[in-house]
C-alpha positions in Angstrom: -5.4 31.1 6.3 -9.2 30.9 6.4 -10.8 28.1 4.4 -12.3 29.2 1.1 -16.1 29.0 0.7 -16.2 26.4 -2.0 -18.2 23.2 -2.3 -16.5 19.9 -1.3 -16.5 17.3 -4.0 -18.0 14.0 -3.0 -15.4 12.0 -4.9 -12.6 13.9 -3.2 -14.1 13.3 0.2 -14.5 9.6 -0.5 -10.9 9.3 -1.6 -9.7 11.3 1.4 -11.6 9.1 3.8 -10.2 5.9 2.3 -6.6 7.2 2.5 -7.2 8.2 6.2 -8.7 4.7 7.0 -6.0 2.7 5.2 -3.2 5.2 6.0 -1.9 4.7 2.5 -2.4 6.4 -0.9 -1.5 3.3 -2.8 -3.9 1.0 -0.9 -6.7 3.6 -1.3 -5.9 3.7 -5.1 -6.2 -0.2 -5.3 -9.4 -0.3 -3.4 -11.1 2.6 -5.3 -9.8 1.2 -8.7 -8.1 4.5 -9.6 -4.5 5.5 -10.0 -2.3 6.7 -7.2 -1.7 10.1 -8.9 -5.5 10.5 -9.0 -5.8 9.8 -5.3 -3.0 12.4 -4.6 -4.8 14.9 -6.8 -8.1 14.5 -5.0 -6.5 15.1 -1.6 -4.4 18.0 -2.9 -7.6 19.6 -4.3 -9.3 19.3 -0.9 -6.2 20.8 0.8 -6.1 23.7 -1.7 -9.8 24.4 -1.2 -9.6 24.4 2.5 -6.3 26.1 2.8 -4.5 23.7 5.1 -2.8 20.3 5.0 -5.0 17.2 5.8 -2.4 14.4 5.8 1.2 14.2 6.7 3.1 12.1 4.2 6.0 11.0 6.2 7.5 7.5 6.3 5.3 4.6 5.0 2.0 5.9 6.4 -0.2 8.8 5.6 -1.3 10.3 9.0 -4.1 12.7 9.6 -3.2 16.2 10.8 -5.4 17.9 13.4 -7.4 19.6 10.6 -7.6 16.2 8.8 -9.1 14.5 11.8 -11.8 17.2 12.0 -12.6 16.8 8.3 -12.6 13.0 8.5 -15.0 13.0 11.4 -17.5 15.0 9.5 -16.8 13.7 6.0 -17.3 10.0 7.0 -20.7 11.1 8.5 -21.6 13.0 5.3 -20.8 9.9 3.1 -22.9 7.7 5.4 -25.8 10.1 5.2 -25.5 10.3 1.4 -25.8 6.5 1.1 -28.8 6.5 3.6 -30.5 9.2 1.6 -30.0 7.3 -1.7 -31.4 4.1 -0.1 -34.4 6.0 1.4 -35.2 7.6 -2.0 -34.9 4.3 -3.8 -37.4 2.8 -1.3 -39.7 5.8 -1.9 -39.5 5.4 -5.7 -40.4 1.7 -5.3 -37.3 0.6 -7.1 -34.2 -1.0 -5.7 -31.3 1.4 -6.4 -28.4 2.8 -4.4 -25.3 1.2 -3.0 -24.9 -2.1 -1.0 -21.7 -2.3 1.0 -20.7 -5.8 2.2 -17.7 -7.5 3.7 -16.5 -11.1 3.5 -13.7 -13.3 4.5 -11.8 -15.1 1.8 -13.7 -18.2 1.2 -17.3 -16.7 1.1 -15.9 -13.6 -0.6 -14.2 -15.4 -3.4 -16.1 -18.6 -3.8 -19.7 -18.0 -2.6 -20.8 -14.3 -2.8 -19.8 -13.5 -6.4 -22.3 -16.0 -7.9 -25.0 -14.9 -5.3 -24.4 -11.2 -6.0 -24.4 -11.8 -9.7 -27.8 -13.5 -9.6 -29.2 -10.9 -7.2 -28.0 -8.1 -9.5 -29.9 -9.6 -12.4 -33.1 -8.9 -10.5 -32.0 -5.4 -9.5 -29.7 -4.1 -12.3 -29.5 -0.5 -11.0 -28.0 -1.7 -7.8 -24.3 -0.7 -7.0 -22.5 -3.3 -5.0 -19.3 -2.9 -3.0 -17.7 -6.2 -1.6 -14.6 -5.8 0.6 -12.7 -9.0 1.2 -10.4 -9.4 4.2 -9.8 -11.8 7.0 -12.5 -12.5 9.5 -11.2 -10.0 12.1 -11.0 -7.2 9.4 -14.6 -7.9 8.4 -15.8 -7.7 12.0 -13.8 -4.4 12.5 -15.4 -2.9 9.4 -18.8 -4.0 10.7 -18.3 -2.3 14.0 -17.1 0.9 12.4 -20.2 1.0 10.1 -18.2 0.7 6.9 -20.3 -2.3 5.7 -24.0 -3.2 6.3 -23.3 -6.8 7.1 -20.8 -9.5 6.3 -20.1 -13.2 5.7 -17.3 -15.0 7.5 -15.8 -18.4 8.1 -15.4 -17.9 11.8 -16.9 -16.1 14.8 -15.3 -13.3 16.7 -17.1 -12.9 19.9 -18.6 -9.4 20.4 -21.7 -8.3 22.3 -23.0 -6.3 19.3 -22.7 -9.0 16.7 -25.2 -11.7 15.7 -24.2 -14.8 13.6 -26.6 -16.8 11.4 -25.3 -20.1 10.0 -25.4 -20.0 6.2 -23.6 -23.3 5.3 -20.8 -25.6 6.3 -17.3 -25.8 4.7 -14.8 -28.7 4.9 -11.1 -27.9 5.5 -8.8 -30.5 3.9 -5.0 -31.1 3.7 -3.4 -30.6 0.3 0.0 -31.2 -1.1 1.9 -30.7 -4.4 1.1 -33.3 -7.0 4.8 -33.6 -7.8 5.7 -34.8 -4.3 7.3 -38.2 -4.6 6.4 -39.3 -1.1 2.7 -39.0 -1.5 1.8 -42.0 -3.5 -0.4 -43.4 -0.7 -2.0 -40.0 -0.1 -2.4 -40.9 3.6 -0.4 -40.1 6.7 -0.5 -40.2 10.4 -0.6 -37.0 12.6 3.0 -37.7 13.6 4.1 -37.8 10.0 2.1 -34.7 9.2 3.8 -32.3 11.7 7.3 -33.2 10.2 6.4 -32.0 6.7 6.9 -28.4 5.6 3.7 -26.3 5.9 2.4 -23.2 4.2 -0.1 -21.4 6.6 -2.6 -18.6 6.5 -2.1 -15.4 8.5 -3.4 -15.0 12.0 -7.0 -13.8 11.9 -8.2 -15.9 8.9 -11.2 -18.2 9.5 -9.4 -21.2 8.1 -6.6 -20.7 10.6 -9.0 -20.4 13.5 -10.9 -23.6 12.5 -7.6 -25.6 12.2 -6.4 -24.4 15.6 -9.7 -25.4 17.2 -9.5 -28.9 15.6 -5.9 -29.4 16.7 -6.6 -28.2 20.2 -9.0 -31.1 20.6 -6.1 -33.5 20.4 -3.8 -31.2 22.4 -2.0 -30.0 19.3 -1.3 -26.7 17.8 0.1 -25.2 14.5 3.1 -24.1 16.5 4.2 -27.7 16.6 4.3 -27.8 12.8 7.2 -27.2 10.5 5.9 -23.9 9.2 8.0 -22.6 6.3 6.0 -19.6 5.0 2.8 -17.6 5.8 0.4 -16.4 3.1 -2.1 -13.6 3.2 -4.7 -15.1 0.9 -6.1 -18.5 -0.3 -4.9 -17.9 -3.8 -1.3 -17.4 -2.7 -1.6 -20.4 -0.5 -2.6 -22.6 -3.4 0.2 -21.3 -5.6 2.8 -21.9 -2.9 1.7 -25.5 -2.5 1.7 -26.0 -6.3 5.3 -24.6 -6.3 6.3 -27.3 -3.9 6.9 -25.0 -0.9 4.9 -27.2 1.4 1.5 -28.6 2.5 -1.5 -26.7 3.6 -4.9 -26.7 5.3 -7.5 -25.2 2.9 -11.2 -25.1 2.1 -12.3 -27.9 -0.2 -14.4 -25.4 -2.0 -11.4 -23.4 -2.9 -9.4 -26.3 -4.6 -12.1 -28.4 -6.2 -10.9 -27.4 -9.7 -7.2 -28.0 -9.0 -7.9 -31.4 -7.4 -10.0 -32.5 -10.4 -7.2 -31.4 -12.8 -4.5 -33.2 -10.8 -2.7 -30.0 -10.0 -2.9 -30.7 -6.2 -3.3 -33.8 -4.1 -5.7 -34.3 -1.2 -4.2 -36.1 1.8 -6.1 -38.0 4.5 -4.8 -38.0 8.1 -5.6 -41.3 9.7 -5.9 -40.3 13.3 -7.5 -36.9 13.0 -11.2 -36.1 12.7 -12.5 -34.2 9.7 -12.3 -30.4 10.1 -15.7 -28.8 9.4 -16.3 -25.0 9.9 -19.3 -22.9 9.5 -19.9 -20.0 7.1 -21.9 -17.3 8.9 -23.9 -14.2 7.9 -22.8 -11.5 10.4 -25.1 -8.8 11.5 -24.8 -5.8 13.8 -27.5 -6.1 16.4 -29.8 -3.1 16.7 -28.6 -1.5 13.5 -31.3 -1.0 10.9 -30.4 -2.3 7.4 -31.1 -0.2 4.3 -33.9 -1.4 2.1 -31.3 -2.9 -0.3 -29.5 -4.6 2.5 -32.7 -6.1 3.9 -33.7 -7.3 0.4 -30.3 -9.0 -0.1 -30.4 -10.6 3.4 -33.8 -12.1 2.7 -32.4 -13.3 -0.6 -29.5 -15.1 1.2 -31.9 -16.7 3.6 -34.0 -18.1 0.7 -30.8 -19.4 -0.8 -29.8 -21.0 2.5 -33.1 -22.8 2.7 -32.4 -24.1 -0.8 -28.9 -25.4 0.3 -30.2 -27.3 3.3 
């Protein structure tokens, strides 16, 4: 059947591209803040307009058909060109408008950027902002694929095309449940530490990378620890420790409120150096930023100067 000569709806293309990238209708719905039936409706409308199936819905993943791969290749370029056009027009009209797409790992994404973006948006109220939060490796991957303009991460992933600018430093501490009876002294040795039950972050998180680097200096590794459960976010890590499932390495910035309220305990390890990691602004070398992206990058650098 020949495709019908009908215009392709921008929203439908955007939804289709996210399903293709995430290989999931439900994940695309969560990211786009719409319902799963709406996502399915957008894709079905495209398929009806074109006259062929775009995605095979078998098993747990949604996979592109041959026709879907062709559409995705061109649709992703169309969406990128649309954003570039809006940014160029905003620069021409002397007003900051359009869309800024950023990526961040958990700590900068949840505890640094919201306040910075809020203050920046007060200056430029017509700006649309998209902040995607994932682990450090996911942010780097989105950067390399051109899905975000630049990012902020708590670790470095070496790649020839990436440039890292230090933004600030972050301390990683050991926390435990406030109800734990054996923590009255709130100090321990390294030998005692590895015998306790531990809740850890997933591989690829900046926190996990920094902890492994620190342990390596004393010929240690998290593999030596009594790891009871792995968590995919800082929030779930905190809740697991509160529930008494174990102890954890975590950013001090992420638990300041809980420590002040006595919901969690901070522990000192006598024979281990403090763990300090860097928060970086990550840029793709040679890629020209949009006027909005450049404006926000300069704003971050001004804030950095204020922090030092």
